[in-house]
C-alpha positions, 0 to 999 in steps of 0.5 A, a space after each residue: 490485476 484485479 479491478 474491483 477496488 475492496 472499499 479500503 483500497 479506494 477510500 486511500 486510493 481518493 487520497 493518493 491519487 492525483 498527486 495529493 501525497 506531498 505531490 508524488 505519484 502513485 500507481 495502484 495495484 503495480 508490479 513488483 517482481 512477481 509481486 502485484 502492489 496495492 499502490 507504489 510510489 515510485 519515486 520514493 520507492 514506497 509500498 502501500 498494502 492494505 490489508 483484509 482479514 484474509 491476511 492473517 493466515 498469511 503471515 509466512 507470505 507476507 513476510 517473504 513477500 515484505 524481504 522481497 520487497 525491502 531487498 528490492 530497495 523498497 519500503 513496505 508499509 502495511 495498512 488494515 481494512 478498518 485501520 483505512 476506513 476508520 482512521 484515514 486521517 491516520 494512515 495518511 499520515 503515516 505514509 506523509 512520515 514515511 515519504 
């Protein structure tokens, strides 16, 4: 598990922690099978991933990972770091819609 969050992950975590979104609990750096997810709401089976530029070249890996998570019953939302940092309100609105 990574101890240090990226700036984008830290920014989003400040919005998700302490049941601030619809009173639902989110976990950070939570394992699902062989994968560690950035954020997970177990009650609603929602995984949220915040991706940096390294994911632009990891498309096949991310697809396998997403397919596994979906087959395990999770919805998967992916946001780019710049989306979180530049449009946090919009990102939280999308998350809320999916919950």
